[in-house]
N, CA and C atoms of all chains as a GROMACS GRO file, in nm:
protein
  630
    1MET      N    1   3.639  -0.301   3.207
    1MET     CA    2   3.679  -0.193   3.066
    1MET      C    3   3.517  -0.223   3.028
    2LEU      N    4   3.516  -0.097   2.939
    2LEU     CA    5   3.357  -0.090   2.884
    2LEU      C    6   3.394  -0.128   2.738
    3HIS      N    7   3.353  -0.156   2.655
    3HIS     CA    8   3.384  -0.232   2.528
    3HIS      C    9   3.244  -0.214   2.445
    4THR      N   10   3.305  -0.061   2.391
    4THR     CA   11   3.200  -0.046   2.243
    4THR      C   12   3.194  -0.116   2.132
    5VAL      N   13   3.056  -0.110   2.070
    5VAL     CA   14   3.073  -0.201   1.916
    5VAL      C   15   3.005  -0.082   1.845
    6ASN      N   16   3.022  -0.043   1.760
    6ASN     CA   17   2.952   0.065   1.655
    6ASN      C   18   2.915  -0.004   1.516
    7LYS      N   19   2.956  -0.084   1.486
    7LYS     CA   20   2.928  -0.183   1.398
    7LYS      C   21   2.813  -0.293   1.349
    8SER      N   22   2.724  -0.293   1.227
    8SER     CA   23   2.605  -0.406   1.253
    8SER      C   24   2.673  -0.556   1.279
    9PRO      N   25   2.578  -0.617   1.348
    9PRO     CA   26   2.652  -0.780   1.390
    9PRO      C   27   2.644  -0.846   1.287
   10LEU      N   28   2.549  -0.818   1.176
   10LEU     CA   29   2.543  -0.882   1.058
   10LEU      C   30   2.608  -0.861   0.928
   11SER      N   31   2.687  -0.712   0.946
   11SER     CA   32   2.792  -0.711   0.850
   11SER      C   33   2.935  -0.689   0.864
   12SER      N   34   2.946  -0.745   0.986
   12SER     CA   35   3.103  -0.708   1.130
   12SER      C   36   3.076  -0.822   1.180
   13ASP      N   37   3.203  -0.866   1.227
   13ASP     CA   38   3.203  -0.945   1.310
   13ASP      C   39   3.282  -0.896   1.459
   14ASN      N   40   3.280  -0.774   1.467
   14ASN     CA   41   3.301  -0.706   1.622
   14ASN      C   42   3.269  -0.751   1.698
   15LEU      N   43   3.128  -0.738   1.729
   15LEU     CA   44   3.097  -0.775   1.862
   15LEU      C   45   3.098  -0.899   1.888
   16GLN      N   46   3.108  -1.013   1.770
   16GLN     CA   47   3.186  -1.111   1.837
   16GLN      C   48   3.306  -1.094   1.871
   17CYS      N   49   3.387  -1.038   1.839
   17CYS     CA   50   3.526  -1.041   1.854
   17CYS      C   51   3.520  -0.921   1.973
   18ALA      N   52   3.454  -0.880   2.030
   18ALA     CA   53   3.492  -0.831   2.159
   18ALA      C   54   3.412  -0.900   2.274
   19LEU      N   55   3.291  -0.954   2.236
   19LEU     CA   56   3.280  -1.067   2.334
   19LEU      C   57   3.358  -1.170   2.392
   20ARG      N   58   3.477  -1.213   2.262
   20ARG     CA   59   3.581  -1.320   2.284
   20ARG      C   60   3.682  -1.272   2.415
   21VAL      N   61   3.676  -1.129   2.426
   21VAL     CA   62   3.795  -1.046   2.512
   21VAL      C   63   3.762  -0.996   2.667
   22ALA      N   64   3.578  -0.959   2.640
   22ALA     CA   65   3.564  -0.886   2.744
   22ALA      C   66   3.548  -1.010   2.840
   23ALA      N   67   3.621  -0.944   2.957
   23ALA     CA   68   3.573  -1.026   3.080
   23ALA      C   69   3.441  -1.010   3.136
   24ALA      N   70   3.423  -1.165   3.204
   24ALA     CA   71   3.245  -1.152   3.232
   24ALA      C   72   3.244  -1.013   3.331
   25ASP      N   73   3.108  -0.934   3.351
   25ASP     CA   74   3.057  -0.812   3.403
   25ASP      C   75   3.118  -0.712   3.349
   26SER      N   76   3.208  -0.728   3.225
   26SER     CA   77   3.231  -0.598   3.173
   26SER      C   78   3.139  -0.564   3.088
   27PRO      N   79   3.108  -0.401   3.107
   27PRO     CA   80   2.975  -0.370   3.019
   27PRO      C   81   3.042  -0.364   2.859
   28ILE      N   82   2.943  -0.380   2.750
   28ILE     CA   83   2.906  -0.376   2.659
   28ILE      C   84   2.811  -0.266   2.620
   29LEU      N   85   2.861  -0.206   2.529
   29LEU     CA   86   2.756  -0.046   2.473
   29LEU      C   87   2.779  -0.061   2.316
   30LEU      N   88   2.649  -0.092   2.269
   30LEU     CA   89   2.602  -0.058   2.126
   30LEU      C   90   2.584   0.056   2.109
   31LEU      N   91   2.650   0.096   2.016
   31LEU     CA   92   2.624   0.278   1.952
   31LEU      C   93   2.616   0.287   1.816
   32GLU      N   94   2.603   0.363   1.690
   32GLU     CA   95   2.586   0.409   1.594
   32GLU      C   96   2.529   0.256   1.546
   33ASP      N   97   2.570   0.200   1.418
   33ASP     CA   98   2.522   0.073   1.340
   33ASP      C   99   2.553  -0.013   1.462
   34GLY      N  100   2.609  -0.037   1.589
   34GLY     CA  101   2.595  -0.138   1.671
   34GLY      C  102   2.461  -0.173   1.741
   35VAL      N  103   2.372  -0.048   1.754
   35VAL     CA  104   2.262  -0.038   1.789
   35VAL      C  105   2.158  -0.182   1.706
   36TYR      N  106   2.201  -0.220   1.585
   36TYR     CA  107   2.113  -0.342   1.526
   36TYR      C  108   2.128  -0.405   1.615
   37ALA      N  109   2.248  -0.476   1.676
   37ALA     CA  110   2.240  -0.596   1.743
   37ALA      C  111   2.091  -0.649   1.861
   38ALA      N  112   2.051  -0.492   1.871
   38ALA     CA  113   1.987  -0.468   2.026
   38ALA      C  114   1.821  -0.512   1.928
   39ARG      N  115   1.810  -0.514   1.827
   39ARG     CA  116   1.671  -0.564   1.740
   39ARG      C  117   1.616  -0.666   1.788
   40PRO      N  118   1.496  -0.701   1.820
   40PRO     CA  119   1.474  -0.833   1.818
   40PRO      C  120   1.469  -0.941   1.694
   41GLY      N  121   1.471  -1.035   1.687
   41GLY     CA  122   1.435  -1.130   1.574
   41GLY      C  123   1.560  -1.153   1.467
   42ALA      N  124   1.634  -1.068   1.504
   42ALA     CA  125   1.767  -1.097   1.401
   42ALA      C  126   1.880  -1.230   1.416
   43ARG      N  127   1.922  -1.278   1.298
   43ARG     CA  128   2.022  -1.364   1.330
   43ARG      C  129   2.121  -1.366   1.446
   44SER      N  130   2.148  -1.231   1.492
   44SER     CA  131   2.224  -1.229   1.584
   44SER      C  132   2.174  -1.244   1.742
   45GLU      N  133   2.060  -1.233   1.746
   45GLU     CA  134   2.000  -1.254   1.834
   45GLU      C  135   2.056  -1.309   1.968
   46ALA      N  136   2.100  -1.491   1.902
   46ALA     CA  137   2.137  -1.569   1.992
   46ALA      C  138   2.258  -1.529   2.047
   47LEU      N  139   2.349  -1.476   1.976
   47LEU     CA  140   2.465  -1.390   2.034
   47LEU      C  141   2.466  -1.307   2.170
   48VAL      N  142   2.376  -1.218   2.114
   48VAL     CA  143   2.313  -1.135   2.232
   48VAL      C  144   2.292  -1.139   2.355
   49VAL      N  145   2.162  -1.238   2.324
   49VAL     CA  146   2.113  -1.303   2.446
   49VAL      C  147   2.202  -1.401   2.540
   50SER      N  148   2.316  -1.438   2.456
   50SER     CA  149   2.415  -1.506   2.551
   50SER      C  150   2.528  -1.402   2.610
   51ALA      N  151   2.558  -1.288   2.550
   51ALA     CA  152   2.624  -1.222   2.601
   51ALA      C  153   2.553  -1.153   2.744
   52LEU      N  154   2.440  -1.136   2.722
   52LEU     CA  155   2.372  -1.055   2.810
   52LEU      C  156   2.370  -1.204   2.954
   53ARG      N  157   2.413  -1.271   2.963
   53ARG     CA  158   2.408  -1.360   3.060
   53ARG      C  159   2.530  -1.320   3.104
   54SER      N  160   2.610  -1.295   3.088
   54SER     CA  161   2.781  -1.261   3.157
   54SER      C  162   2.794  -1.098   3.135
   55HIS      N  163   2.677  -1.039   3.078
   55HIS     CA  164   2.773  -0.886   3.070
   55HIS      C  165   2.631  -0.783   3.085
   56PRO      N  166   2.657  -0.686   3.173
   56PRO     CA  167   2.547  -0.568   3.125
   56PRO      C  168   2.545  -0.507   3.010
   57VAL      N  169   2.496  -0.516   2.891
   57VAL     CA  170   2.464  -0.467   2.774
   57VAL      C  171   2.366  -0.317   2.747
   58TYR      N  172   2.412  -0.247   2.702
   58TYR     CA  173   2.376  -0.140   2.694
   58TYR      C  174   2.354  -0.062   2.518
   59ALA      N  175   2.221  -0.009   2.530
   59ALA     CA  176   2.218   0.051   2.348
   59ALA      C  177   2.210   0.225   2.354
   60LEU      N  178   2.263   0.264   2.285
   60LEU     CA  179   2.243   0.390   2.294
   60LEU      C  180   2.096   0.469   2.244
   61GLY      N  181   2.021   0.530   2.312
   61GLY     CA  182   1.876   0.539   2.272
   61GLY      C  183   1.905   0.598   2.158
   62PRO      N  184   1.944   0.766   2.111
   62PRO     CA  185   1.907   0.834   2.004
   62PRO      C  186   1.933   0.759   1.890
   63ASP      N  187   2.071   0.652   1.888
   63ASP     CA  188   2.102   0.562   1.774
   63ASP      C  189   1.966   0.446   1.750
   64LEU      N  190   1.906   0.425   1.844
   64LEU     CA  191   1.782   0.332   1.782
   64LEU      C  192   1.707   0.408   1.763
   65GLN      N  193   1.654   0.518   1.783
   65GLN     CA  194   1.568   0.591   1.757
   65GLN      C  195   1.569   0.636   1.592
   66ALA      N  196   1.654   0.683   1.550
   66ALA     CA  197   1.752   0.745   1.439
   66ALA      C  198   1.685   0.601   1.359
   67ARG      N  199   1.745   0.503   1.384
   67ARG     CA  200   1.746   0.352   1.288
   67ARG      C  201   1.556   0.300   1.291
   68GLY      N  202   1.497   0.359   1.357
   68GLY     CA  203   1.359   0.321   1.375
   68GLY      C  204   1.348   0.153   1.434
   69ILE      N  205   1.415   0.164   1.559
   69ILE     CA  206   1.458   0.077   1.631
   69ILE      C  207   1.379   0.068   1.789
   70ASP      N  208   1.245   0.054   1.774
   70ASP     CA  209   1.134   0.091   1.869
   70ASP      C  210   1.092  -0.025   2.013
   71ARG      N  211   1.208  -0.156   1.985
   71ARG     CA  212   1.200  -0.261   2.054
   71ARG      C  213   1.320  -0.254   2.085
   72VAL      N  214   1.384  -0.385   2.196
   72VAL     CA  215   1.496  -0.405   2.210
   72VAL      C  216   1.504  -0.549   2.274
   73ILE      N  217   1.617  -0.663   2.275
   73ILE     CA  218   1.601  -0.779   2.307
   73ILE      C  219   1.606  -0.716   2.494
   74GLN      N  220   1.541  -0.814   2.522
   74GLN     CA  221   1.505  -0.820   2.678
   74GLN      C  222   1.624  -0.847   2.766
   75GLY      N  223   1.630  -0.751   2.819
   75GLY     CA  224   1.760  -0.715   2.948
   75GLY      C  225   1.876  -0.613   2.902
   76ILE      N  226   1.830  -0.567   2.740
   76ILE     CA  227   1.938  -0.463   2.712
   76ILE      C  228   1.888  -0.306   2.788
   77ARG      N  229   2.006  -0.255   2.823
   77ARG     CA  230   1.983  -0.121   2.919
   77ARG      C  231   1.977  -0.033   2.831
   78VAL      N  232   1.860   0.027   2.793
   78VAL     CA  233   1.905   0.146   2.716
   78VAL      C  234   1.905   0.292   2.750
   79ILE      N  235   2.028   0.365   2.726
   79ILE     CA  236   2.098   0.484   2.751
   79ILE      C  237   2.078   0.582   2.702
   80ASP      N  238   2.087   0.726   2.769
   80ASP     CA  239   2.094   0.823   2.679
   80ASP      C  240   2.246   0.896   2.631
   81TYR      N  241   2.280   1.007   2.605
   81TYR     CA  242   2.401   1.057   2.606
   81TYR      C  243   2.450   1.072   2.728
   82ASP      N  244   2.432   1.115   2.814
   82ASP     CA  245   2.463   1.149   3.003
   82ASP      C  246   2.487   0.994   3.026
   83GLY      N  247   2.382   0.893   3.010
   83GLY     CA  248   2.433   0.789   3.053
   83GLY      C  249   2.570   0.684   2.986
   84PHE      N  250   2.563   0.758   2.861
   84PHE     CA  251   2.660   0.716   2.814
   84PHE      C  252   2.829   0.765   2.857
   85VAL      N  253   2.810   0.909   2.913
   85VAL     CA  254   2.943   0.958   2.978
   85VAL      C  255   2.946   0.914   3.105
   86GLU      N  256   2.873   0.876   3.175
   86GLU     CA  257   2.841   0.823   3.315
   86GLU      C  258   2.921   0.698   3.280
   87LEU      N  259   2.899   0.631   3.197
   87LEU     CA  260   2.972   0.448   3.191
   87LEU      C  261   3.168   0.471   3.110
   88VAL      N  262   3.134   0.599   3.078
   88VAL     CA  263   3.267   0.659   3.042
   88VAL      C  264   3.378   0.671   3.151
   89GLU      N  265   3.294   0.719   3.203
   89GLU     CA  266   3.345   0.823   3.379
   89GLU      C  267   3.401   0.670   3.417
   90GLN      N  268   3.310   0.584   3.438
   90GLN     CA  269   3.372   0.475   3.527
   90GLN      C  270   3.442   0.359   3.509
   91HIS      N  271   3.452   0.344   3.347
   91HIS     CA  272   3.555   0.240   3.279
   91HIS      C  273   3.658   0.299   3.167
   92THR      N  274   3.752   0.204   3.160
   92THR     CA  275   3.832   0.266   3.050
   92THR      C  276   3.777   0.177   2.950
   93LEU      N  277   3.762   0.281   2.809
   93LEU     CA  278   3.711   0.269   2.719
   93LEU      C  279   3.805   0.125   2.625
   94VAL      N  280   3.741   0.054   2.538
   94VAL     CA  281   3.753  -0.016   2.450
   94VAL      C  282   3.666  -0.013   2.366
   95PRO      N  283   3.738   0.050   2.234
   95PRO     CA  284   3.631   0.076   2.123
   95PRO      C  285   3.643  -0.043   2.010
   96TRP      N  286   3.584  -0.132   1.957
   96TRP     CA  287   3.550  -0.216   1.867
   96TRP      C  288   3.519  -0.098   1.746
   97GLN      N  289   3.546  -0.106   1.622
   97GLN     CA  290   3.534  -0.015   1.505
   97GLN      C  291   3.587  -0.060   1.400
   98MET      N  292   2.165   0.008  -0.926
   98MET     CA  293   2.235   0.014  -0.785
   98MET      C  294   2.243  -0.084  -0.676
   99LEU      N  295   2.337  -0.115  -0.637
   99LEU     CA  296   2.322  -0.203  -0.505
   99LEU      C  297   2.344  -0.133  -0.390
  100MET      N  298   2.255  -0.118  -0.302
  100MET     CA  299   2.207  -0.061  -0.186
  100MET      C  300   2.319  -0.157  -0.076
  101ARG      N  301   2.364  -0.179  -0.037
  101ARG     CA  302   2.446  -0.324   0.100
  101ARG      C  303   2.493  -0.255   0.226
  102LYS      N  304   2.454  -0.118   0.220
  102LYS     CA  305   2.496  -0.065   0.382
  102LYS      C  306   2.368   0.002   0.458
  103ALA      N  307   2.399  -0.011   0.618
  103ALA     CA  308   2.303   0.072   0.688
  103ALA      C  309   2.277   0.220   0.706
  104PRO      N  310   2.208   0.283   0.685
  104PRO     CA  311   2.178   0.387   0.715
  104PRO      C  312   2.307   0.496   0.854
  105TYR      N  313   2.321   0.616   0.823
  105TYR     CA  314   2.339   0.686   0.925
  105TYR      C  315   2.502   0.653   0.971
  106GLY      N  316   2.518   0.512   0.983
  106GLY     CA  317   2.662   0.464   1.039
  106GLY      C  318   2.736   0.510   0.903
  107SER      N  319   2.755   0.521   0.806
  107SER     CA  320   2.821   0.572   0.683
  107SER      C  321   2.745   0.623   0.581
  108VAL      N  322   2.833   0.692   0.503
  108VAL     CA  323   2.761   0.812   0.444
  108VAL      C  324   2.714   0.746   0.290
  109TYR      N  325   2.715   0.640   0.280
  109TYR     CA  326   2.696   0.516   0.166
  109TYR      C  327   2.539   0.522   0.108
  110PRO      N  328   2.444   0.478   0.196
  110PRO     CA  329   2.347   0.502   0.160
  110PRO      C  330   2.276   0.645   0.102
  111ALA      N  331   2.339   0.739   0.132
  111ALA     CA  332   2.310   0.874   0.139
  111ALA      C  333   2.361   0.947   0.031
  112GLU      N  334   2.456   0.892   0.031
  112GLU     CA  335   2.517   0.887  -0.156
  112GLU      C  336   2.465   0.814  -0.241
  113GLY      N  337   2.401   0.700  -0.212
  113GLY     CA  338   2.341   0.622  -0.339
  113GLY      C  339   2.198   0.713  -0.339
  114PHE      N  340   2.158   0.769  -0.243
  114PHE     CA  341   2.017   0.833  -0.300
  114PHE      C  342   2.048   0.942  -0.361
  115ARG      N  343   2.136   0.988  -0.321
  115ARG     CA  344   2.212   1.180  -0.420
  115ARG      C  345   2.194   1.084  -0.576
  116ALA      N  346   2.282   0.952  -0.586
  116ALA     CA  347   2.348   0.955  -0.714
  116ALA      C  348   2.202   0.882  -0.788
  117MET      N  349   2.087   0.837  -0.704
  117MET     CA  350   1.934   0.816  -0.754
  117MET      C  351   1.905   0.880  -0.866
  118MET      N  352   1.930   1.060  -0.768
  118MET     CA  353   1.860   1.157  -0.794
  118MET      C  354   1.954   1.206  -0.956
  119GLY      N  355   2.038   1.207  -0.914
  119GLY     CA  356   2.120   1.234  -1.055
  119GLY      C  357   2.120   1.177  -1.192
  120VAL      N  358   2.053   1.027  -1.142
  120VAL     CA  359   2.026   0.953  -1.263
  120VAL      C  360   1.909   0.981  -1.321
  121ALA      N  361   1.823   1.015  -1.220
  121ALA     CA  362   1.659   1.049  -1.289
  121ALA      C  363   1.673   1.160  -1.298
  122VAL      N  364   1.782   1.278  -1.288
  122VAL     CA  365   1.808   1.401  -1.415
  122VAL      C  366   1.804   1.352  -1.530
  123PHE      N  367   1.884   1.249  -1.591
  123PHE     CA  368   1.912   1.229  -1.706
  123PHE      C  369   1.827   1.122  -1.742
  124GLU      N  370   1.694   1.084  -1.729
  124GLU     CA  371   1.584   0.982  -1.750
  124GLU      C  372   1.700   0.871  -1.786
  125LEU      N  373   1.787   0.836  -1.689
  125LEU     CA  374   1.836   0.672  -1.755
  125LEU      C  375   1.773   0.597  -1.664
  126PRO      N  376   1.757   0.446  -1.733
  126PRO     CA  377   1.700   0.330  -1.653
  126PRO      C  378   1.753   0.294  -1.567
  127LEU      N  379   1.715   0.297  -1.450
  127LEU     CA  380   1.767   0.221  -1.312
  127LEU      C  381   1.719   0.134  -1.239
  128CYS      N  382   1.787   0.039  -1.176
  128CYS     CA  383   1.694  -0.046  -1.061
  128CYS      C  384   1.756  -0.036  -0.960
  129VAL      N  385   1.709  -0.027  -0.810
  129VAL     CA  386   1.787  -0.017  -0.712
  129VAL      C  387   1.732  -0.123  -0.643
  130ILE      N  388   1.877  -0.228  -0.567
  130ILE     CA  389   1.851  -0.292  -0.526
  130ILE      C  390   1.902  -0.306  -0.349
  131PHE      N  391   1.833  -0.358  -0.263
  131PHE     CA  392   1.863  -0.327  -0.136
  131PHE      C  393   1.880  -0.503  -0.081
  132LEU      N  394   1.994  -0.509  -0.038
  132LEU     CA  395   2.027  -0.608   0.035
  132LEU      C  396   2.173  -0.574   0.118
  133ASP      N  397   2.141  -0.701   0.198
  133ASP     CA  398   2.241  -0.726   0.321
  133ASP      C  399   2.184  -0.570   0.434
  134ASP      N  400   2.292  -0.554   0.494
  134ASP     CA  401   2.205  -0.401   0.575
  134ASP      C  402   2.148  -0.309   0.536
  135GLY      N  403   2.167  -0.294   0.385
  135GLY     CA  404   2.090  -0.199   0.286
  135GLY      C  405   1.943  -0.218   0.313
  136VAL      N  406   1.892  -0.337   0.360
  136VAL     CA  407   1.760  -0.346   0.362
  136VAL      C  408   1.694  -0.250   0.471
  137TYR      N  409   1.778  -0.185   0.578
  137TYR     CA  410   1.783  -0.105   0.707
  137TYR      C  411   1.761   0.047   0.619
  138THR      N  412   1.800   0.081   0.533
  138THR     CA  413   1.750   0.227   0.465
  138THR      C  414   1.608   0.236   0.473
  139LEU      N  415   1.527   0.110   0.444
  139LEU     CA  416   1.421   0.153   0.395
  139LEU      C  417   1.297   0.123   0.504
  140VAL      N  418   1.364   0.078   0.655
  140VAL     CA  419   1.250   0.040   0.741
  140VAL      C  420   1.189   0.157   0.803
  141LYS      N  421   1.043   0.167   0.836
  141LYS     CA  422   0.983   0.224   0.858
  141LYS      C  423   1.037   0.286   1.042
  142GLY      N  424   0.965   0.427   1.057
  142GLY     CA  425   0.990   0.460   1.176
  142GLY      C  426   1.123   0.535   1.235
  143GLN      N  427   1.209   0.559   1.102
  143GLN     CA  428   1.347   0.637   1.146
  143GLN      C  429   1.347   0.803   1.152
  144ASP      N  430   1.377   0.796   1.284
  144ASP     CA  431   1.398   0.932   1.320
  144ASP      C  432   1.534   0.992   1.382
  145PRO      N  433   1.572   1.029   1.315
  145PRO     CA  434   1.739   1.086   1.316
  145PRO      C  435   1.799   1.213   1.360
  146SER      N  436   1.678   1.246   1.414
  146SER     CA  437   1.677   1.446   1.459
  146SER      C  438   1.760   1.469   1.562
  147ALA      N  439   1.775   1.361   1.654
  147ALA     CA  440   1.898   1.343   1.773
  147ALA      C  441   2.037   1.352   1.740
  148LEU      N  442   2.041   1.320   1.623
  148LEU     CA  443   2.186   1.319   1.533
  148LEU      C  444   2.217   1.402   1.440
  149GLU      N  445   2.115   1.486   1.426
  149GLU     CA  446   2.123   1.614   1.379
  149GLU      C  447   2.120   1.566   1.177
  150MET      N  448   2.058   1.456   1.207
  150MET     CA  449   2.073   1.417   1.052
  150MET      C  450   1.929   1.411   1.002
  151LYS      N  451   1.920   1.434   0.836
  151LYS     CA  452   1.773   1.370   0.790
  151LYS      C  453   1.711   1.248   0.768
  152PRO      N  454   1.612   1.233   0.797
  152PRO     CA  455   1.607   1.083   0.795
  152PRO      C  456   1.600   1.063   0.621
  153LEU      N  457   1.683   0.935   0.667
  153LEU     CA  458   1.675   0.858   0.495
  153LEU      C  459   1.565   0.770   0.427
  154GLY      N  460   1.514   0.715   0.527
  154GLY     CA  461   1.393   0.636   0.452
  154GLY      C  462   1.291   0.696   0.382
  155ALA      N  463   1.270   0.834   0.434
  155ALA     CA  464   1.145   0.907   0.401
  155ALA      C  465   1.164   0.948   0.245
  156GLY      N  466   1.294   0.987   0.176
  156GLY     CA  467   1.344   0.996   0.066
  156GLY      C  468   1.319   0.916  -0.024
  157PHE      N  469   1.345   0.765  -0.013
  157PHE     CA  470   1.270   0.653  -0.121
  157PHE      C  471   1.186   0.680  -0.148
  158PRO      N  472   1.079   0.655  -0.070
  158PRO     CA  473   0.933   0.662  -0.160
  158PRO      C  474   0.871   0.803  -0.236
  159THR      N  475   0.951   0.899  -0.250
  159THR     CA  476   0.930   1.015  -0.332
  159THR      C  477   0.998   0.950  -0.477
  160LEU      N  478   1.043   0.876  -0.518
  160LEU     CA  479   1.168   0.821  -0.606
  160LEU      C  480   1.065   0.764  -0.740
  161PRO      N  481   0.985   0.731  -0.760
  161PRO     CA  482   0.870   0.706  -0.846
  161PRO      C  483   0.849   0.822  -0.884
  162ASP      N  484   0.823   0.923  -0.830
  162ASP     CA  485   0.779   1.086  -0.878
  162ASP      C  486   0.867   1.119  -0.986
  163VAL      N  487   0.984   1.065  -0.957
  163VAL     CA  488   1.086   1.162  -1.041
  163VAL      C  489   1.135   1.048  -1.152
  164GLY      N  490   1.058   0.930  -1.189
  164GLY     CA  491   1.079   0.799  -1.285
  164GLY      C  492   1.170   0.704  -1.244
  165ILE      N  493   1.183   0.680  -1.116
  165ILE     CA  494   1.259   0.588  -1.063
  165ILE      C  495   1.183   0.462  -0.984
  166LYS      N  496   1.150   0.332  -1.063
  166LYS     CA  497   1.032   0.279  -1.005
  166LYS      C  498   1.066   0.125  -1.041
  167GLU      N  499   1.174   0.098  -1.040
  167GLU     CA  500   1.232  -0.059  -0.995
  167GLU      C  501   1.283  -0.053  -0.884
  168PHE      N  502   1.214  -0.109  -0.792
  168PHE     CA  503   1.265  -0.154  -0.648
  168PHE      C  504   1.308  -0.286  -0.602
  169TYR      N  505   1.404  -0.331  -0.582
  169TYR     CA  506   1.397  -0.468  -0.477
  169TYR      C  507   1.476  -0.522  -0.375
  170VAL      N  508   1.429  -0.613  -0.326
  170VAL     CA  509   1.485  -0.591  -0.163
  170VAL      C  510   1.484  -0.746  -0.180
  171HIS      N  511   1.572  -0.816  -0.086
  171HIS     CA  512   1.643  -0.951  -0.109
  171HIS      C  513   1.599  -1.002   0.011
  172ASP      N  514   1.486  -1.114  -0.029
  172ASP     CA  515   1.418  -1.183   0.082
  172ASP      C  516   1.518  -1.246   0.209
  173GLN      N  517   1.635  -1.308   0.152
  173GLN     CA  518   1.719  -1.348   0.276
  173GLN      C  519   1.777  -1.247   0.350
  174SER      N  520   1.791  -1.105   0.299
  174SER     CA  521   1.865  -1.006   0.386
  174SER      C  522   1.720  -0.963   0.501
  175LEU      N  523   1.631  -0.939   0.440
  175LEU     CA  524   1.526  -0.928   0.516
  175LEU      C  525   1.488  -1.031   0.626
  176ALA      N  526   1.500  -1.166   0.596
  176ALA     CA  527   1.487  -1.246   0.677
  176ALA      C  528   1.545  -1.257   0.823
  177GLU      N  529   1.711  -1.269   0.724
  177GLU     CA  530   1.790  -1.292   0.885
  177GLU      C  531   1.804  -1.160   0.961
  178ARG      N  532   1.706  -1.057   0.922
  178ARG     CA  533   1.708  -0.924   0.997
  178ARG      C  534   1.569  -0.939   1.084
  179GLY      N  535   1.491  -1.056   1.087
  179GLY     CA  536   1.334  -1.032   1.141
  179GLY      C  537   1.276  -0.963   1.073
  180LEU      N  538   1.286  -0.902   0.922
  180LEU     CA  539   1.194  -0.812   0.911
  180LEU      C  540   1.097  -0.880   0.802
  181THR      N  541   0.968  -0.816   0.739
  181THR     CA  542   0.934  -0.850   0.644
  181THR      C  543   0.888  -0.719   0.589
  182ALA      N  544   0.822  -0.711   0.453
  182ALA     CA  545   0.780  -0.634   0.374
  182ALA      C  546   0.679  -0.487   0.376
  183ALA      N  547   0.650  -0.600   0.529
  183ALA     CA  548   0.547  -0.485   0.606
  183ALA      C  549   0.634  -0.354   0.704
  184ASP      N  550   0.752  -0.402   0.697
  184ASP     CA  551   0.843  -0.356   0.802
  184ASP      C  552   0.870  -0.211   0.709
  185LEU      N  553   0.877  -0.165   0.586
  185LEU     CA  554   0.938  -0.118   0.472
  185LEU      C  555   0.815   0.028   0.457
  186VAL      N  556   0.941   0.109   0.404
  186VAL     CA  557   0.847   0.224   0.378
  186VAL      C  558   0.763   0.253   0.259
  187MET      N  559   0.814   0.118   0.162
  187MET     CA  560   0.756   0.149   0.051
  187MET      C  561   0.734   0.006  -0.005
  188GLN      N  562   0.668   0.044  -0.133
  188GLN     CA  563   0.635  -0.150  -0.172
  188GLN      C  564   0.785  -0.152  -0.278
  189ALA      N  565   0.854  -0.244  -0.278
  189ALA     CA  566   0.923  -0.278  -0.321
  189ALA      C  567   0.890  -0.450  -0.332
  190ARG      N  568   0.963  -0.541  -0.465
  190ARG     CA  569   0.931  -0.621  -0.495
  190ARG      C  570   1.058  -0.747  -0.425
  191VAL      N  571   0.995  -0.850  -0.335
  191VAL     CA  572   1.123  -0.876  -0.291
  191VAL      C  573   1.153  -1.028  -0.361
  192VAL      N  574   1.300  -1.041  -0.358
  192VAL     CA  575   1.309  -1.112  -0.452
  192VAL      C  576   1.450  -1.193  -0.406
  193SER      N  577   1.469  -1.318  -0.430
  193SER     CA  578   1.550  -1.389  -0.399
  193SER      C  579   1.723  -1.368  -0.415
  194GLY      N  580   1.813  -1.424  -0.412
  194GLY     CA  581   1.990  -1.391  -0.462
  194GLY      C  582   2.005  -1.447  -0.587
  195THR      N  583   1.917  -1.556  -0.660
  195THR     CA  584   1.935  -1.593  -0.756
  195THR      C  585   1.888  -1.493  -0.892
  196GLU      N  586   1.762  -1.463  -0.814
  196GLU     CA  587   1.689  -1.321  -0.907
  196GLU      C  588   1.760  -1.217  -0.912
  197ILE      N  589   1.828  -1.172  -0.788
  197ILE     CA  590   1.913  -1.044  -0.821
  197ILE      C  591   2.034  -1.065  -0.933
  198GLU      N  592   2.048  -1.190  -0.938
  198GLU     CA  593   2.172  -1.182  -1.032
  198GLU      C  594   2.141  -1.173  -1.159
  199LYS      N  595   1.993  -1.230  -1.187
  199LYS     CA  596   1.962  -1.189  -1.345
  199LYS      C  597   1.903  -1.050  -1.333
  200ILE      N  598   1.895  -1.007  -1.251
  200ILE     CA  599   1.860  -0.846  -1.300
  200ILE      C  600   1.954  -0.821  -1.329
  201LEU      N  601   2.110  -0.841  -1.210
  201LEU     CA  602   2.198  -0.762  -1.250
  201LEU      C  603   2.256  -0.804  -1.395
  202ALA      N  604   2.247  -0.898  -1.414
  202ALA     CA  605   2.272  -0.930  -1.543
  202ALA      C  606   2.227  -0.863  -1.634
  203GLY      N  607   2.117  -0.790  -1.673
  203GLY     CA  608   2.071  -0.702  -1.765
  203GLY      C  609   2.088  -0.580  -1.718
  204CYS      N  610   2.176  -0.543  -1.642
  204CYS     CA  611   2.209  -0.416  -1.663
  204CYS      C  612   2.327  -0.359  -1.716
  205ALA      N  613   2.344  -0.237  -1.732
  205ALA     CA  614   2.492  -0.202  -1.856
  205ALA      C  615   2.590  -0.204  -1.738
  206ALA      N  616   2.554  -0.142  -1.600
  206ALA     CA  617   2.643  -0.105  -1.515
  206ALA      C  618   2.604  -0.106  -1.375
  207VAL      N  619   2.675  -0.200  -1.260
  207VAL     CA  620   2.638  -0.202  -1.151
  207VAL      C  621   2.691  -0.106  -1.068
  208LEU      N  622   2.652   0.024  -0.976
  208LEU     CA  623   2.684   0.091  -0.866
  208LEU      C  624   2.675   0.056  -0.777
  209PRO      N  625   2.782   0.045  -0.706
  209PRO     CA  626   2.786  -0.068  -0.551
  209PRO      C  627   2.746   0.110  -0.437
  210PHE      N  628   2.643   0.094  -0.323
  210PHE     CA  629   2.684   0.167  -0.230
  210PHE      C  630   2.637   0.119  -0.125
   0.00000   0.00000   0.00000
């Protein structure tokens, strides 16, 4: 299943909640304010690094660009809207919002 | 005015900016405090063109021209996001939580955005 998180990891525990449920290898997609989790150096970085050990983690490029995030934590795959559509086609969507 | 939300994901920061312009029209004294995810509103390099939105950070440096000159940013909110004052689009005084409460105590009203 594809778990999407659209809230900042420092003002919401949605990412943590998603990770408690997501099975190993289930993809996690950060979008909207969720992309703040992709920014290196934030307090939430350890959570994301640990998620990357068992999940593919994606971040939506246009949402990164909007927020001035030009670098992401190593291992996160940046995708565009076409990539988002591909993920949705391949998996059942579980939105955490 | 307390700015606590990240830009683009909700309408709060944009509405806060609109309210600041309104306060400026009436020439009322105003301090603007950025804390928690609100500090992201001032981060350099925002480009929401792909979302068909206007870059919010670009508006704040113009506020001193309309008479709003007191800007504060919470030190801990910056630090826990891996940010420093150099990452921001404008100069704002970096202050502690205790200092923020003192600033708020000197205000007639607190507007949360």
